MIRO-521337 format. One line per field, with one value per residue: residue in three letters; x, z, y of N, C-alpha, C in turn; residue number from 1. Coordinates in steps of 0.2 Angstrom, whole numbers. Layout:
code <- (ALA | ...)
nc1 <- (X | ...)
nc3 <- (Z | ...)
nc2 <- (Y | ...)
cac1 <- (X | ...)
cac3 <- (Z | ...)
cac2 <- (Y | ...)
cc1 <- (X | ...)
cc3 <- (Z | ...)
cc2 <- (Y | ...)
pos <- (NUM | ...)
This chain:
code <- (MET | ASN | LYS | TRP | TRP | HIS | GLN | SER | LEU | LYS | TYR | LEU | LEU | LEU | LEU | SER | PHE | ILE | ILE | PRO | LEU | LEU | THR | ALA | CYS | THR | ILE | SER | ASP | THR | VAL | LYS | GLU | GLN | TYR | PRO | LEU | GLU | SER | VAL | ASN | GLY | SER | GLY | ASN | GLN | THR | SER | TYR | VAL | TYR | ARG | ALA | ALA | ASN | ARG | SER | VAL | PRO | ASP | VAL | ALA | SER | ASP | PHE | ASN | GLU | GLN | ARG | LYS | PRO | LYS | GLN | GLN | SER | GLU | THR | SER | THR | GLU | ARG | MET | PHE | LEU | VAL | TYR | SER | ASP | GLU | VAL | ILE | ASP | LEU | GLN | GLN | ALA | PRO | ASP | ALA | PRO | GLU | ASP | THR | LEU | ILE | GLU | ILE | ASN | SER | THR | GLU | TYR | VAL | ARG | GLN | ASN | TYR | SER | SER | SER | PHE | LEU | GLN | ALA | TYR | LEU | ILE | ALA | SER | VAL | LEU | ASP | ASP | LEU | PHE | ASP | LYS | GLY | LYS | TYR | GLY | SER | GLY | LYS | TYR | ARG | GLY | TYR | SER | SER | LYS | ASP | THR | TYR | LYS | PRO | LYS | THR | THR | TYR | ARG | ILE | PRO | THR | VAL | ASP | ASP | LYS | LYS | LEU | ALA | PRO | PRO | VAL | THR | VAL | ASN | ARG | THR | GLY | SER | VAL | MET | ARG | ARG | SER | LYS | GLU | ALA | GLY | VAL | SER | SER | SER | SER | LYS | GLU | SER | THR | ASN | LYS | ILE | THR | THR | LYS | PRO | ALA | THR | LYS | ASP | LYS | ILE | VAL | LYS | ASP | ASN | LYS | GLN | LYS | ASN | SER | THR | SER | LYS | VAL | PHE | THR | LYS | PRO | ARG | THR | SER | LYS | PRO | SER | ILE | LYS | VAL | GLY | LYS | SER | ARG | ILE | SER | ARG | ARG | ARG)
nc1 <- (6 | 10 | 19 | 10 | 6 | 17 | 21 | 11 | 11 | 23 | 20 | 9 | 18 | 25 | 14 | 10 | 23 | 25 | 12 | 10 | 18 | 16 | 4 | 10 | 13 | 13 | -2 | 3 | 16 | 13 | 5 | 14 | 21 | 12 | 4 | 6 | 17 | 10 | 10 | 15 | 16 | 22 | 33 | 48 | 36 | 26 | 18 | 12 | 6 | 1 | -5 | -10 | -24 | -30 | -44 | -51 | -64 | -70 | -76 | -71 | -55 | -55 | -59 | -51 | -41 | -46 | -46 | -31 | -28 | -36 | -47 | -46 | -58 | -70 | -77 | -93 | -100 | -95 | -96 | -89 | -80 | -71 | -68 | -51 | -46 | -31 | -21 | -7 | -8 | -21 | -30 | -37 | -49 | -55 | -64 | -57 | -58 | -54 | -54 | -65 | -67 | -55 | -46 | -43 | -28 | -24 | -14 | -9 | -1 | -3 | 1 | -1 | -15 | -19 | -13 | -18 | -31 | -47 | -58 | -71 | -77 | -73 | -82 | -93 | -90 | -83 | -83 | -87 | -79 | -69 | -62 | -59 | -49 | -41 | -38 | -36 | -44 | -48 | -40 | -29 | -34 | -38 | -39 | -40 | -40 | -47 | -43 | -35 | -41 | -49 | -39 | -35 | -46 | -47 | -33 | -18 | -5 | 5 | 11 | 6 | 19 | 28 | 33 | 49 | 66 | 71 | 60 | 54 | 62 | 57 | 46 | 43 | 37 | 24 | 26 | 24 | 19 | 22 | 28 | 35 | 46 | 61 | 76 | 86 | 105 | 114 | 125 | 135 | 138 | 146 | 159 | 171 | 172 | 181 | 185 | 175 | 176 | 190 | 183 | 177 | 185 | 193 | 208 | 222 | 234 | 250 | 254 | 265 | 281 | 280 | 294 | 299 | 305 | 316 | 316 | 330 | 334 | 328 | 335 | 346 | 335 | 326 | 322 | 311 | 293 | 284 | 286 | 288 | 278 | 280 | 281 | 285 | 278 | 273 | 279 | 274 | 273 | 270 | 263 | 258 | 245 | 248 | 248 | 260 | 265 | 275 | 280)
nc3 <- (-1 | 4 | -6 | -18 | -17 | -14 | -30 | -34 | -29 | -35 | -47 | -49 | -45 | -56 | -67 | -60 | -65 | -77 | -86 | -83 | -91 | -104 | -105 | -104 | -118 | -130 | -141 | -154 | -156 | -159 | -172 | -180 | -184 | -192 | -202 | -215 | -214 | -215 | -215 | -205 | -191 | -179 | -165 | -150 | -136 | -142 | -152 | -170 | -178 | -193 | -201 | -212 | -216 | -225 | -232 | -220 | -209 | -198 | -186 | -186 | -185 | -174 | -165 | -162 | -158 | -146 | -140 | -140 | -131 | -118 | -117 | -108 | -111 | -125 | -139 | -146 | -157 | -173 | -192 | -196 | -188 | -175 | -158 | -146 | -129 | -122 | -109 | -112 | -124 | -138 | -149 | -163 | -176 | -193 | -207 | -220 | -232 | -246 | -250 | -243 | -243 | -234 | -218 | -209 | -196 | -184 | -174 | -159 | -148 | -130 | -128 | -139 | -141 | -132 | -134 | -148 | -151 | -151 | -138 | -138 | -147 | -145 | -138 | -143 | -142 | -131 | -113 | -100 | -87 | -95 | -103 | -96 | -88 | -98 | -104 | -92 | -85 | -91 | -94 | -105 | -122 | -131 | -146 | -163 | -171 | -175 | -183 | -194 | -207 | -209 | -208 | -217 | -218 | -205 | -198 | -191 | -177 | -180 | -195 | -206 | -215 | -228 | -223 | -217 | -216 | -204 | -199 | -203 | -195 | -182 | -185 | -191 | -207 | -212 | -230 | -239 | -242 | -231 | -238 | -248 | -255 | -248 | -251 | -251 | -249 | -262 | -255 | -266 | -271 | -278 | -277 | -291 | -306 | -309 | -297 | -292 | -299 | -294 | -283 | -283 | -289 | -285 | -274 | -275 | -263 | -265 | -258 | -247 | -239 | -224 | -209 | -197 | -185 | -172 | -154 | -142 | -130 | -136 | -144 | -138 | -134 | -137 | -155 | -154 | -154 | -144 | -130 | -115 | -103 | -84 | -73 | -60 | -42 | -37 | -20 | -4 | 7 | 25 | 33 | 44 | 39 | 29 | 10 | 1 | -17 | -26 | -43)
nc2 <- (-4 | 7 | 7 | 11 | 22 | 30 | 28 | 36 | 48 | 54 | 52 | 62 | 73 | 76 | 77 | 90 | 98 | 96 | 101 | 115 | 122 | 118 | 125 | 136 | 137 | 148 | 152 | 159 | 152 | 138 | 142 | 148 | 139 | 131 | 141 | 152 | 168 | 184 | 197 | 210 | 221 | 233 | 232 | 227 | 224 | 228 | 222 | 214 | 200 | 193 | 183 | 169 | 158 | 145 | 141 | 139 | 141 | 155 | 151 | 136 | 139 | 146 | 135 | 124 | 133 | 135 | 122 | 119 | 129 | 137 | 150 | 168 | 174 | 173 | 178 | 179 | 166 | 166 | 168 | 178 | 186 | 183 | 185 | 179 | 180 | 180 | 180 | 184 | 186 | 194 | 188 | 190 | 184 | 186 | 185 | 184 | 198 | 197 | 182 | 178 | 162 | 159 | 163 | 176 | 178 | 187 | 191 | 199 | 208 | 210 | 222 | 231 | 230 | 237 | 251 | 254 | 249 | 252 | 254 | 256 | 249 | 235 | 234 | 227 | 215 | 210 | 206 | 217 | 219 | 210 | 220 | 230 | 224 | 221 | 236 | 244 | 248 | 261 | 267 | 263 | 262 | 271 | 272 | 269 | 260 | 243 | 230 | 221 | 217 | 230 | 241 | 251 | 256 | 261 | 267 | 260 | 264 | 262 | 257 | 242 | 229 | 221 | 206 | 207 | 199 | 195 | 195 | 183 | 174 | 176 | 172 | 160 | 154 | 140 | 135 | 123 | 110 | 94 | 84 | 69 | 59 | 46 | 43 | 28 | 27 | 19 | 5 | 1 | 13 | 27 | 20 | 15 | 5 | -2 | -4 | -13 | -22 | -27 | -31 | -42 | -54 | -67 | -69 | -80 | -83 | -93 | -109 | -109 | -117 | -125 | -126 | -135 | -132 | -139 | -137 | -131 | -138 | -152 | -157 | -167 | -177 | -192 | -198 | -206 | -211 | -214 | -218 | -232 | -232 | -229 | -244 | -245 | -243 | -228 | -221 | -217 | -207 | -206 | -193 | -177 | -177 | -174 | -181 | -186 | -188 | -197 | -189)
cac1 <- (1 | 15 | 22 | 7 | 5 | 25 | 21 | 4 | 15 | 30 | 17 | 7 | 24 | 26 | 12 | 12 | 27 | 24 | 5 | 12 | 23 | 12 | 0 | 15 | 15 | 7 | -6 | 8 | 19 | 7 | 3 | 17 | 21 | 3 | 0 | 12 | 16 | 8 | 11 | 20 | 16 | 24 | 39 | 48 | 32 | 18 | 19 | 4 | 7 | -5 | -7 | -18 | -28 | -32 | -49 | -54 | -67 | -68 | -77 | -63 | -50 | -55 | -60 | -44 | -38 | -47 | -44 | -27 | -27 | -42 | -44 | -51 | -65 | -72 | -82 | -98 | -99 | -98 | -92 | -87 | -75 | -72 | -59 | -50 | -45 | -29 | -17 | -3 | -11 | -27 | -33 | -42 | -51 | -59 | -64 | -52 | -60 | -51 | -55 | -70 | -67 | -50 | -46 | -36 | -26 | -23 | -9 | -8 | 1 | -7 | 3 | -1 | -19 | -19 | -10 | -20 | -38 | -52 | -61 | -78 | -77 | -72 | -86 | -99 | -86 | -80 | -88 | -87 | -73 | -62 | -61 | -58 | -42 | -34 | -34 | -31 | -49 | -49 | -32 | -28 | -41 | -41 | -35 | -45 | -37 | -51 | -42 | -31 | -46 | -50 | -32 | -34 | -50 | -46 | -26 | -13 | -4 | 10 | 8 | 9 | 23 | 28 | 37 | 57 | 70 | 70 | 50 | 52 | 65 | 55 | 38 | 42 | 30 | 25 | 21 | 23 | 19 | 28 | 27 | 43 | 52 | 64 | 80 | 92 | 112 | 115 | 131 | 138 | 138 | 153 | 162 | 173 | 166 | 187 | 187 | 171 | 180 | 194 | 184 | 173 | 191 | 195 | 213 | 225 | 242 | 255 | 257 | 272 | 284 | 284 | 298 | 298 | 311 | 316 | 319 | 338 | 330 | 324 | 342 | 347 | 330 | 326 | 317 | 304 | 287 | 281 | 289 | 287 | 275 | 281 | 277 | 286 | 273 | 274 | 281 | 270 | 277 | 265 | 264 | 255 | 238 | 248 | 252 | 264 | 266 | 281 | 277)
cac3 <- (0 | 4 | -12 | -22 | -12 | -18 | -35 | -38 | -27 | -39 | -56 | -47 | -45 | -64 | -70 | -57 | -67 | -88 | -86 | -81 | -97 | -110 | -105 | -105 | -123 | -134 | -147 | -160 | -155 | -163 | -177 | -185 | -188 | -195 | -207 | -219 | -209 | -222 | -214 | -198 | -190 | -175 | -163 | -146 | -134 | -145 | -159 | -171 | -184 | -198 | -202 | -217 | -213 | -232 | -234 | -215 | -208 | -191 | -182 | -188 | -182 | -165 | -163 | -165 | -154 | -141 | -137 | -138 | -126 | -116 | -118 | -104 | -115 | -131 | -142 | -149 | -165 | -181 | -199 | -201 | -183 | -167 | -152 | -143 | -127 | -117 | -103 | -114 | -133 | -140 | -158 | -169 | -181 | -197 | -213 | -226 | -239 | -253 | -251 | -240 | -237 | -230 | -214 | -207 | -191 | -183 | -164 | -157 | -140 | -127 | -126 | -144 | -141 | -128 | -140 | -156 | -152 | -150 | -132 | -140 | -154 | -143 | -132 | -146 | -146 | -124 | -108 | -99 | -83 | -98 | -104 | -89 | -87 | -103 | -105 | -88 | -81 | -98 | -95 | -114 | -127 | -136 | -152 | -167 | -176 | -180 | -184 | -199 | -212 | -209 | -207 | -222 | -213 | -195 | -197 | -184 | -176 | -188 | -204 | -208 | -218 | -229 | -217 | -219 | -217 | -197 | -196 | -202 | -192 | -178 | -183 | -199 | -211 | -219 | -233 | -242 | -239 | -229 | -241 | -251 | -256 | -245 | -255 | -248 | -254 | -261 | -256 | -272 | -273 | -276 | -281 | -297 | -310 | -309 | -287 | -291 | -302 | -291 | -274 | -287 | -292 | -279 | -276 | -271 | -262 | -266 | -252 | -243 | -235 | -217 | -208 | -191 | -179 | -164 | -149 | -142 | -124 | -138 | -146 | -134 | -133 | -142 | -159 | -154 | -153 | -139 | -121 | -112 | -96 | -79 | -69 | -54 | -38 | -31 | -16 | -2 | 15 | 30 | 39 | 48 | 35 | 21 | 6 | -5 | -22 | -34 | -50)
cac2 <- (0 | 13 | 8 | 11 | 27 | 35 | 28 | 40 | 54 | 54 | 53 | 68 | 79 | 75 | 81 | 98 | 100 | 97 | 106 | 124 | 120 | 117 | 128 | 143 | 138 | 152 | 151 | 162 | 147 | 135 | 145 | 149 | 133 | 130 | 145 | 156 | 174 | 187 | 205 | 212 | 227 | 235 | 231 | 225 | 221 | 231 | 218 | 211 | 196 | 191 | 174 | 167 | 150 | 146 | 136 | 139 | 146 | 158 | 145 | 132 | 140 | 148 | 129 | 124 | 138 | 132 | 114 | 119 | 132 | 139 | 157 | 170 | 175 | 171 | 180 | 176 | 162 | 170 | 167 | 185 | 190 | 182 | 188 | 175 | 185 | 176 | 183 | 188 | 190 | 195 | 186 | 193 | 180 | 190 | 182 | 189 | 202 | 197 | 178 | 173 | 154 | 160 | 166 | 182 | 175 | 192 | 190 | 206 | 205 | 215 | 231 | 231 | 230 | 243 | 256 | 254 | 245 | 257 | 250 | 256 | 244 | 229 | 230 | 224 | 206 | 207 | 209 | 223 | 215 | 209 | 226 | 234 | 222 | 224 | 242 | 245 | 253 | 265 | 271 | 263 | 259 | 277 | 270 | 269 | 252 | 242 | 227 | 221 | 218 | 237 | 242 | 258 | 265 | 262 | 265 | 259 | 270 | 262 | 255 | 235 | 229 | 216 | 201 | 204 | 189 | 193 | 192 | 175 | 170 | 176 | 170 | 156 | 152 | 134 | 137 | 118 | 102 | 90 | 76 | 67 | 52 | 45 | 40 | 27 | 26 | 11 | 2 | 0 | 19 | 28 | 14 | 13 | 0 | -7 | -9 | -18 | -30 | -31 | -34 | -48 | -56 | -71 | -70 | -86 | -84 | -98 | -110 | -108 | -123 | -123 | -130 | -137 | -129 | -140 | -133 | -133 | -143 | -157 | -158 | -172 | -179 | -197 | -199 | -210 | -207 | -215 | -220 | -234 | -233 | -232 | -247 | -244 | -241 | -223 | -222 | -215 | -205 | -204 | -188 | -177 | -174 | -173 | -185 | -184 | -193 | -194 | -188)
cc1 <- (3 | 20 | 19 | 6 | 11 | 26 | 15 | 7 | 19 | 24 | 13 | 9 | 23 | 23 | 11 | 18 | 26 | 16 | 8 | 17 | 19 | 8 | 5 | 17 | 8 | 3 | -2 | 14 | 16 | 6 | 6 | 20 | 16 | 3 | 6 | 11 | 16 | 8 | 13 | 20 | 19 | 34 | 41 | 40 | 25 | 18 | 11 | 7 | 3 | -4 | -13 | -19 | -32 | -39 | -53 | -58 | -66 | -67 | -73 | -59 | -50 | -56 | -52 | -40 | -41 | -47 | -34 | -24 | -35 | -40 | -48 | -56 | -63 | -75 | -88 | -94 | -101 | -93 | -88 | -80 | -77 | -65 | -58 | -45 | -39 | -23 | -11 | -5 | -18 | -26 | -37 | -45 | -54 | -60 | -60 | -58 | -58 | -51 | -61 | -70 | -60 | -50 | -40 | -34 | -22 | -20 | -7 | -7 | -2 | -5 | -1 | -10 | -24 | -18 | -15 | -29 | -42 | -57 | -69 | -80 | -77 | -77 | -91 | -94 | -85 | -81 | -84 | -78 | -67 | -62 | -57 | -49 | -38 | -33 | -35 | -38 | -50 | -43 | -29 | -36 | -44 | -39 | -41 | -45 | -44 | -51 | -38 | -34 | -48 | -45 | -33 | -40 | -47 | -37 | -25 | -10 | 5 | 9 | 11 | 15 | 21 | 33 | 47 | 60 | 70 | 65 | 51 | 55 | 62 | 47 | 42 | 38 | 32 | 21 | 21 | 23 | 23 | 28 | 35 | 42 | 57 | 69 | 87 | 99 | 113 | 122 | 135 | 140 | 146 | 157 | 163 | 170 | 176 | 188 | 181 | 172 | 185 | 192 | 180 | 179 | 192 | 205 | 217 | 232 | 245 | 257 | 263 | 274 | 285 | 287 | 297 | 305 | 311 | 320 | 327 | 337 | 329 | 331 | 344 | 342 | 330 | 323 | 310 | 299 | 282 | 287 | 287 | 283 | 280 | 280 | 280 | 279 | 276 | 276 | 276 | 270 | 270 | 268 | 258 | 248 | 242 | 251 | 256 | 266 | 271 | 278 | 282)
cc3 <- (0 | -3 | -18 | -20 | -15 | -23 | -37 | -36 | -31 | -48 | -52 | -47 | -52 | -67 | -67 | -61 | -75 | -87 | -85 | -88 | -102 | -110 | -105 | -113 | -126 | -139 | -152 | -161 | -161 | -169 | -183 | -188 | -192 | -202 | -208 | -214 | -216 | -221 | -205 | -197 | -180 | -173 | -155 | -142 | -136 | -153 | -163 | -177 | -188 | -201 | -208 | -217 | -220 | -232 | -226 | -214 | -202 | -186 | -180 | -184 | -175 | -163 | -161 | -158 | -147 | -136 | -138 | -131 | -122 | -116 | -112 | -107 | -124 | -134 | -144 | -155 | -171 | -185 | -200 | -194 | -177 | -163 | -149 | -136 | -121 | -113 | -105 | -123 | -134 | -149 | -159 | -176 | -185 | -205 | -219 | -232 | -246 | -255 | -245 | -235 | -233 | -222 | -210 | -199 | -187 | -174 | -163 | -146 | -137 | -124 | -134 | -145 | -138 | -131 | -145 | -156 | -150 | -144 | -134 | -144 | -148 | -138 | -134 | -145 | -138 | -119 | -105 | -93 | -88 | -101 | -99 | -87 | -93 | -105 | -99 | -82 | -85 | -98 | -102 | -115 | -130 | -144 | -157 | -171 | -176 | -182 | -192 | -206 | -215 | -209 | -212 | -222 | -208 | -194 | -192 | -183 | -181 | -192 | -204 | -217 | -220 | -224 | -220 | -216 | -210 | -195 | -197 | -199 | -187 | -178 | -189 | -199 | -212 | -223 | -240 | -238 | -237 | -232 | -247 | -249 | -252 | -247 | -250 | -253 | -255 | -259 | -258 | -273 | -271 | -277 | -288 | -300 | -307 | -301 | -288 | -297 | -298 | -284 | -278 | -287 | -284 | -281 | -271 | -268 | -263 | -259 | -252 | -239 | -228 | -215 | -198 | -188 | -172 | -159 | -147 | -137 | -129 | -143 | -145 | -134 | -138 | -146 | -158 | -151 | -148 | -133 | -118 | -105 | -90 | -74 | -61 | -49 | -33 | -23 | -10 | 6 | 18 | 36 | 43 | 42 | 31 | 17 | 1 | -10 | -28 | -39 | -54)
cc2 <- (6 | 12 | 13 | 18 | 34 | 33 | 35 | 45 | 58 | 56 | 61 | 74 | 81 | 79 | 89 | 100 | 102 | 101 | 112 | 126 | 122 | 123 | 136 | 143 | 144 | 151 | 154 | 156 | 141 | 137 | 146 | 144 | 128 | 133 | 148 | 165 | 177 | 196 | 203 | 219 | 229 | 234 | 230 | 220 | 224 | 227 | 217 | 207 | 195 | 187 | 172 | 160 | 148 | 141 | 135 | 142 | 149 | 154 | 140 | 133 | 141 | 140 | 126 | 129 | 136 | 126 | 114 | 124 | 137 | 147 | 161 | 172 | 173 | 173 | 176 | 172 | 164 | 169 | 172 | 187 | 186 | 183 | 182 | 180 | 181 | 183 | 188 | 192 | 190 | 192 | 185 | 190 | 185 | 186 | 188 | 191 | 201 | 188 | 176 | 168 | 154 | 163 | 172 | 179 | 183 | 191 | 196 | 204 | 211 | 224 | 233 | 233 | 238 | 250 | 259 | 253 | 250 | 252 | 250 | 252 | 237 | 228 | 228 | 214 | 203 | 208 | 214 | 222 | 215 | 215 | 230 | 231 | 221 | 230 | 247 | 247 | 260 | 269 | 270 | 264 | 265 | 277 | 271 | 264 | 246 | 233 | 226 | 220 | 224 | 241 | 251 | 261 | 268 | 261 | 264 | 265 | 269 | 256 | 247 | 237 | 221 | 210 | 202 | 197 | 189 | 193 | 187 | 172 | 169 | 172 | 164 | 153 | 146 | 136 | 132 | 114 | 98 | 85 | 75 | 60 | 52 | 43 | 38 | 25 | 21 | 9 | 1 | 9 | 22 | 23 | 12 | 4 | -6 | -8 | -10 | -24 | -33 | -34 | -41 | -53 | -60 | -72 | -75 | -85 | -90 | -101 | -113 | -114 | -123 | -128 | -130 | -135 | -134 | -137 | -137 | -138 | -151 | -159 | -165 | -179 | -185 | -195 | -202 | -205 | -209 | -219 | -225 | -231 | -232 | -240 | -248 | -239 | -232 | -225 | -214 | -212 | -204 | -198 | -185 | -173 | -170 | -180 | -185 | -190 | -192 | -194 | -189)
pos <- (1 | 2 | 3 | 4 | 5 | 6 | 7 | 8 | 9 | 10 | 11 | 12 | 13 | 14 | 15 | 16 | 17 | 18 | 19 | 20 | 21 | 22 | 23 | 24 | 25 | 26 | 27 | 28 | 29 | 30 | 31 | 32 | 33 | 34 | 35 | 36 | 37 | 38 | 39 | 40 | 41 | 42 | 43 | 44 | 45 | 46 | 47 | 48 | 49 | 50 | 51 | 52 | 53 | 54 | 55 | 56 | 57 | 58 | 59 | 60 | 61 | 62 | 63 | 64 | 65 | 66 | 67 | 68 | 69 | 70 | 71 | 72 | 73 | 74 | 75 | 76 | 77 | 78 | 79 | 80 | 81 | 82 | 83 | 84 | 85 | 86 | 87 | 88 | 89 | 90 | 91 | 92 | 93 | 94 | 95 | 96 | 97 | 98 | 99 | 100 | 101 | 102 | 103 | 104 | 105 | 106 | 107 | 108 | 109 | 110 | 111 | 112 | 113 | 114 | 115 | 116 | 117 | 118 | 119 | 120 | 121 | 122 | 123 | 124 | 125 | 126 | 127 | 128 | 129 | 130 | 131 | 132 | 133 | 134 | 135 | 136 | 137 | 138 | 139 | 140 | 141 | 142 | 143 | 144 | 145 | 146 | 147 | 148 | 149 | 150 | 151 | 152 | 153 | 154 | 155 | 156 | 157 | 158 | 159 | 160 | 161 | 162 | 163 | 164 | 165 | 166 | 167 | 168 | 169 | 170 | 171 | 172 | 173 | 174 | 175 | 176 | 177 | 178 | 179 | 180 | 181 | 182 | 183 | 184 | 185 | 186 | 187 | 188 | 189 | 190 | 191 | 192 | 193 | 194 | 195 | 196 | 197 | 198 | 199 | 200 | 201 | 202 | 203 | 204 | 205 | 206 | 207 | 208 | 209 | 210 | 211 | 212 | 213 | 214 | 215 | 216 | 217 | 218 | 219 | 220 | 221 | 222 | 223 | 224 | 225 | 226 | 227 | 228 | 229 | 230 | 231 | 232 | 233 | 234 | 235 | 236 | 237 | 238 | 239 | 240 | 241 | 242 | 243 | 244 | 245 | 246 | 247)
C-alpha cells in the first residue's frame, strides 16, 4: 500500500511540472508552425502578426485554438469575426475580404491592443470585466484601430509591412506540404567499376612450405614417438595430514 502511494505521489508531482509548461506555450508558437505569415506591424512588446489560414472558416480556427489553450474569454461564434483573449495576447479572427473562404489570424500582443485598438469597438465582442483588465480600467483604448481587415480605413499608429527575413526567423511560415520520398544510398554508391572488379576477383596466395624447428632442449632427446610407461609404484610417505606422491 505504501509503495502504491509513493508511486502515485511521483506521478502527481510530475504532472504538476508538465502542465504549467504546456500552458505556457502561446498560441502564436503553434500558429507560426501551421500557417504562412502575411504581414507584420510594430516592434518590441507592441507587435501584431497576421497569418492566413487557407480554406478555413473563422469558427473552425477558433475551435482549434480552444482545444490547444482555453482563452480567458471568447466572443460569440460568428463566420465573420471572433476574438479570443489570453493573458499575454489577443487573437482577432477575421474573414478575409479578398477570399471569404480564408481566415486572417491576427495575433496582437496585449500592449499592441492597448495602444491601437478602440475600446468602444471591442465592447461589441468582449464583456466589461475583460475590457477593464485589458485596458487597465480606461487608462488605454483610445485608438481607432479595428483589425487588419480594415487597416486602410481605421489605421493603427504604425503601418503594416511585408515580413522581412528577420521577421520570418522570429515567426517562420510553413508554405509547403511536408511530403516527399526518402532516398537510400546504395552500398555500391561511389564505387568505381574497376574497384568492383577487383573486389569480385578471388585472389589465392601460393602455398608456402613450413619448417619445423626443434627446440635446443630437444636436441639430445630421443626421436621415439612413444615411451614405455613406468611400472614402479609411487612411494607414499605418512605424515601429518599430508600425502605426497612421486610425480
